[in-house]
C-alpha positions as CSV (number, residue, x, y, z in Angstrom):
1,M,-76.2,-46.4,-6.4
2,V,-73.3,-48.8,-5.4
3,K,-70.8,-49.7,-8.1
4,K,-70.2,-53.4,-8.4
5,L,-66.5,-54.2,-8.5
6,S,-64.9,-56.7,-10.7
7,T,-63.1,-59.8,-9.3
8,D,-59.7,-58.2,-10.0
9,E,-60.6,-55.0,-8.3
10,R,-61.9,-56.8,-5.2
11,R,-58.8,-58.9,-5.0
12,K,-56.6,-55.8,-5.2
13,Q,-58.6,-54.1,-2.5
14,R,-58.4,-57.1,-0.3
15,V,-54.6,-57.2,-0.6
16,R,-54.3,-53.4,0.1
17,R,-56.6,-53.7,3.2
18,R,-54.3,-56.3,4.6
19,L,-51.3,-54.2,3.8
20,R,-52.7,-51.2,5.7
21,K,-52.9,-53.2,8.9
22,V,-49.3,-54.4,8.6
23,A,-47.7,-51.3,7.1
24,K,-47.5,-49.1,10.2
25,G,-46.6,-46.0,8.1
26,L,-44.1,-47.7,5.8
27,P,-44.1,-46.8,2.1
28,R,-45.4,-49.5,-0.2
29,L,-43.7,-51.1,-3.2
30,S,-46.6,-51.4,-5.7
31,V,-46.3,-53.6,-8.8
32,F,-48.3,-53.4,-12.0
33,R,-47.9,-56.0,-14.7
34,S,-49.3,-55.8,-18.2
35,S,-48.8,-58.2,-21.1
36,K,-45.9,-56.1,-22.5
37,H,-44.4,-54.2,-19.6
38,I,-43.9,-54.2,-15.8
39,Y,-44.0,-51.2,-13.6
40,A,-43.0,-50.6,-9.9
41,Q,-43.5,-47.6,-7.6
42,V,-42.6,-46.8,-4.1
43,I,-45.6,-44.9,-2.7
44,D,-45.9,-42.9,0.5
45,D,-49.7,-43.3,1.2
46,K,-49.7,-40.7,4.0
47,A,-48.3,-37.9,1.8
48,G,-50.0,-39.3,-1.3
49,R,-46.9,-39.2,-3.5
50,T,-44.6,-41.5,-5.4
51,L,-41.1,-41.6,-4.0
52,A,-39.5,-43.7,-6.7
53,A,-40.6,-45.4,-9.9
54,A,-39.1,-47.8,-12.5
55,S,-40.6,-49.5,-15.5
56,T,-39.6,-51.3,-18.7
57,K,-40.9,-48.2,-20.6
58,D,-38.1,-46.0,-19.1
59,K,-35.6,-44.6,-21.5
60,D,-32.7,-46.1,-19.6
61,F,-34.1,-49.7,-19.8
62,A,-31.7,-51.3,-22.2
63,A,-33.0,-54.9,-22.3
64,G,-35.2,-55.5,-25.3
65,K,-38.4,-57.3,-24.2
66,G,-40.2,-56.0,-21.1
67,S,-42.5,-58.9,-20.5
68,N,-40.2,-61.6,-19.2
69,V,-38.6,-62.6,-15.9
70,E,-35.2,-61.1,-16.7
71,A,-36.7,-57.7,-17.4
72,A,-38.7,-57.9,-14.1
73,S,-35.5,-58.6,-12.2
74,I,-33.8,-55.6,-13.8
75,I,-36.7,-53.4,-12.8
76,G,-36.5,-54.8,-9.2
77,T,-32.9,-53.8,-9.0
78,Q,-33.6,-50.3,-10.4
79,I,-36.5,-49.6,-8.0
80,A,-34.3,-50.7,-5.1
81,E,-31.5,-48.3,-6.1
82,R,-33.9,-45.4,-6.7
83,A,-35.7,-46.0,-3.4
84,K,-32.4,-46.0,-1.5
85,K,-31.5,-42.8,-3.3
86,A,-34.8,-41.3,-2.1
87,G,-34.0,-42.4,1.5
88,V,-36.2,-45.5,1.7
89,E,-34.8,-48.7,3.1
90,T,-37.9,-50.6,4.3
91,V,-41.1,-51.0,2.3
92,V,-44.3,-53.2,2.3
93,F,-44.7,-55.2,-0.9
94,D,-48.0,-54.7,-2.7
95,R,-48.4,-57.4,-5.3
96,G,-51.5,-55.7,-6.6
97,G,-53.7,-58.8,-6.6
98,Y,-51.2,-60.8,-8.8
99,I,-50.0,-64.2,-7.7
100,Y,-46.5,-64.1,-6.1
101,H,-45.1,-66.0,-9.0
102,G,-43.1,-65.4,-12.2
103,R,-42.4,-61.8,-13.0
104,V,-43.8,-60.4,-9.7
105,K,-41.6,-62.8,-7.7
106,A,-38.5,-62.0,-9.8
107,L,-39.1,-58.3,-9.2
108,A,-39.5,-58.8,-5.4
109,E,-36.4,-61.0,-5.1
110,A,-34.2,-58.7,-7.1
111,A,-35.3,-55.7,-5.0
112,R,-34.4,-57.7,-1.8
113,E,-31.0,-58.6,-3.2
114,A,-30.4,-54.9,-4.1
115,G,-31.0,-53.9,-0.5
116,L,-34.7,-53.2,0.0
117,T,-36.2,-54.8,3.2
118,F,-39.7,-56.1,3.2
């Protein structure tokens, strides 16, 4: 029996399918956005492990609210610093099916400014 996927799951799979063609072995910067928080991970898909992670739920996240553009840009800077510490300079951006707008865009631009290339 084949499981029917929701629209969100199909969109996410479509984005990841395109990324696999472009990635050429690069780690991927994956973004998840909920109504209260934002999460980012640098994932090595070949090894199947997370190289760096940052979220608004971390203890060292000092800004109050985790669901706004300012918080997303702080997380973008943090994930770039942690990825560089793990030895990653170039990644492929996985927006996770979200529109490249608002918090997702702020996170991506902050990560670029902090030194990540994608």
